[in-house]
N, C-alpha and C positions, 0 to 999 in steps of 0.2 A: 549651632541652635538650642538656645535656652529649651530642655523638654518640657519646663512648667507653662511655655508658650501654649504647648499641645494641649496640657490639661485644659488650660482655660479656652481653647477653641472647642474643646470637647463638652465640657460645660454650657456654654452660650449656646452651640450646637442643639444641645438634649433641651436645655429651657426655652430657648427661645426669647431670651432676655437677661440683659446686662446685671439688672438686678438681682433676680434669682440664680444667675451664675454664679455672681459675688457671696450671696449666702451660701451657695452647696460649697463653695470652695474657703469659705471664711475668709477672706479677702474684702477689699474696699471696691467700690464700682469704679474708682478710677485706675485702680491697679489695673482690673479687667479692660476698661479703656486703653489704656497703655500697652498690654500686651497684643489686645488686636489691633493696635497701629503699626506693632513691629512686625505682626504675621501679615497683616496687608502691604506694607512695606517690601517684605520679601517674596509675597507671590505676588506683587503688582495688582491686588484685584482688592474690593471693596469686602470680600466674603460676606457681610450680613448687611440687608439695607433694611430700612425701616417699613413697616406693615400696618398701619393703623397703631395701635398700641404694643404692637409684638415687634420683633426683627424675624426676617426670612434670611435663610441663606442663598448665594447667590448658585448657579451653576458650578462654577469653580469650588465653592465650598461642600457640596453635596458630592463632588465627585471623589474628594480626600476624606471624607469622614469618617466612612467605612475603617479604611485604611490605619487611620489615627486614633478610631474608637479601638480596633483590633490590637495596634501595637502598644498601648496605653495597658489594656488588659494582660497581655502577653509579659510585658514586664512587671505588673502587680502579681500575676502569678510566678512569674520566676522567683519572686523576693517572697513568698509563700509556701515555694519547694524546698529553698534554702533553710528554713525552719523547721523543728520537730514538731508536732503538734499536739498539745496536753488537753482533752476536752476541761479538765479541771480549774486551767488557768488561761485557758485564752479568749483575748476579749476580741474576738470578732464580730463583725456585726453583717448577717445577711439579709437580703430584699427579697422576699418571695412573693410570685403575683400567682392569685388565685382568685376566683369566685369564689362567692359569698357561702354559696352551700358546703365548699372544702373547708373554708376558716372555719364555720360554726362547729364542723363536727369534728376536725383535726386539729386545731387552733390550741385548744386548751390542754389535749393528750402532749403536743408535742412542748408547751411551754413549761406543764409540769415535768415534764423528762429532762428537758434544758437545765430546771431550778433544780434539779436534785443531780446533774452530773456535769453540767456545763455554765455554771451560775453568770459566768461573766461574757457569754457572747449575746448578745441582743440580736433580734429579730424584728423585721418592718416588714407587715404583710401588706400588699399594695394590690390594689384593684387590677384586675385581668384586662388587656385591652389586645383581643386576639388579632388585628391586621398590623399589631406593635410587636407582635410577641417574639420575633426573629431578632426584629431590630432594637428591642429593648437587652435581649438576652446577649448581642454581639456585643453592643457597646458597653456593657457590665452596668446598665440601669437597673435591673434586676439579678438577683444571683442565681434563679429556677425559676421556673413557674410549673404549675399545675391545672391542666386542661383535657378537655378531650381532645382525640386524635387532632391535629391541625397539619396543613403543609408549612415544612419549615426551611430554612435554608441549610444549605449541603454541613455549613459547619455545627449545628445544632446536634447535639444528641438526645436522642428518646428512652425512655424505659415505660413499660408498662406496668399499672400498678395494681387496680382491680376492674373489676365490670358489673356493672349493677343493671336491676330492672327497674322499669315505671311501676308504681302502685298508688294505690286510689286513699285519701286521707279523709274521713268524714268525724264528724263527733260521736261520742260514744253511744249515746243513743241517738243516733239517728235513725229515719225508720228502714232506711236502707241496710243497716248493719247487721238486720237479722238473719238473713239468708244472702247464698253465694249472688254477687252482683251481677245482672246480665247487662250486654251489650247496648239493652233498649232502654233499660231502667237508666243506665250510665248517658246516655244521650238524652234521653228526658230530663235531667236536675240540670241544675243552674253549678254553673263552672267558676272557678278561680283560677288564672294561667298565671304564671312569673316569666316575664322576661326581662332582661335588659336592655332591648331593643325597644323602643318607643311604639313600633309597626315589625308587621312580619308574622308568618306564622310559625308556631313553638311545634316540636316534633310530633307529639299527639294529633293535632289537627291537622298536619298535613299527612300523616297516616289515613286518618279520617277522612280526608277531603281524595284523595287517591281511591279512595272507596264509594265515593259520592255521598258522604255521611257529615252532618255537620253537628257540633254539640253545642249548648248554650252558654256563652261566657256572660255572666254578670260582672265580673270585675278582671282588668288586667294589672298585675301590680311588678315592683320592682325586686320585692325581699320574700323568698320561702319563711321566712321568720315570721313577718306581718301575717300571710295569707294561714301560714298554720293557727293562729289565733283567731281569724276570721274564721276558717273551717271548724276550729271548735265550741264556737258558740252561733253558728248559724246551719244551714241546710246544705249550704255552698259544698261541693267535693273538691281537693285540691287532689291533682296528679303531679306525683314527683318520684324522684329518686327512692329505694326503698330503703338506704343507710340513713338518708336524712328523716326519711318520716318515722324510724324507728327512734333515731333519738329525740324528734319533738313529740313523741309518744310519752317520753320517758319524763315532760313537765308539763304536758296537756293532757284533757280526757280526749283522745282521739280511739278512733278505730281504724287500723288498715285492711282493705281489702284488694286481691290481685287485681288489675285492670284487666278488664274483659276485651281485649284487644292485644293482637300479636304485633310486637313491636321489638325490635333489635336491644340487645339489651345495651346498655352506653358504657364505654370504655372510659378508663383516668389515665393519663400519663401525665409523666414528670420529663421536664425539659433542661436541658443546660446548655453553655458553651463547651465545645470541647475544650477549650484551651484549660477548664477546670476538671480536667480528667483527672491529673496527677495533683490537685490540691487536696491535700490530706483533710483538711478541715471541712472542704466542699462534701468531700468524699463521704465523710462521717456523719454529716447534716443531711445529706441524700438517703445514707443508710436509715435514720431515725424516722426520714419523712415515710419512706417505703415501708418500715416495720409499723407506724401505726396507721399510714392510712388502709395496708394491705389488713390489719387485724379489725378495723372496720368493716372492710368489705368483707372478709370471711367471715362475720359474725352477722351480716345479712345471708350469705351461702348456706350457713349451717341452719 
């Protein structure tokens, strides 16, 4: 059977759309439809069915999707293994999944490094979706991911990058900036909290709640970037990782205080699929990311 049919299957499975799959593969939608027809005939199964504006896989499609994705990735990585890697001439593209905080801190330094040593390598930073982490790495939808410790499938490799403490950010001339911040002052102040979820408790509030304590949250936002600007122009306090606070302090009139609450340090990990272990380009980029993020982490620790 034509292996290109499986590439079409994988693209449709990931995109849940014939149109989007055609765009990803740089072919026409009729070509995608024709490939699916041949696969449906082979498997004697519709494979995908219409649900509203999207299409959904049948149970059979679900059962073969991971095997197809793994096989395609293995073939792709085999091609890379047969090639010598030279950063100065390589034209590889990598998709790195990370949250906004890591993107803000690490991406400028990483792009600077690539421009200097690997000008033809291209990057795509993709929003992190934690419950899809293993699937995206297995399917090759993302090359690697950076996040806090997460449960992952057995085929996913992980490497510790650095750990960081939470701290409190406030405007430079805030009344509370004149002396050590007490827990009572922290609880009595107004707060900004940042979360990618629309509801649910963040780490510092979960810790406070276990002690029977609560703080007054004035704003729940989605971005530390906008939250830091609000903290710089109001009396609200922002609790965030220290490496991120130090970066914001470089651009805004902000003051950093220790968090008057004992919370375990946050750990940051890098994840990738084991099939990329012997890919020289992938290994080189992992090393670049580890160096850059570790350097930022060491600045916090020093």
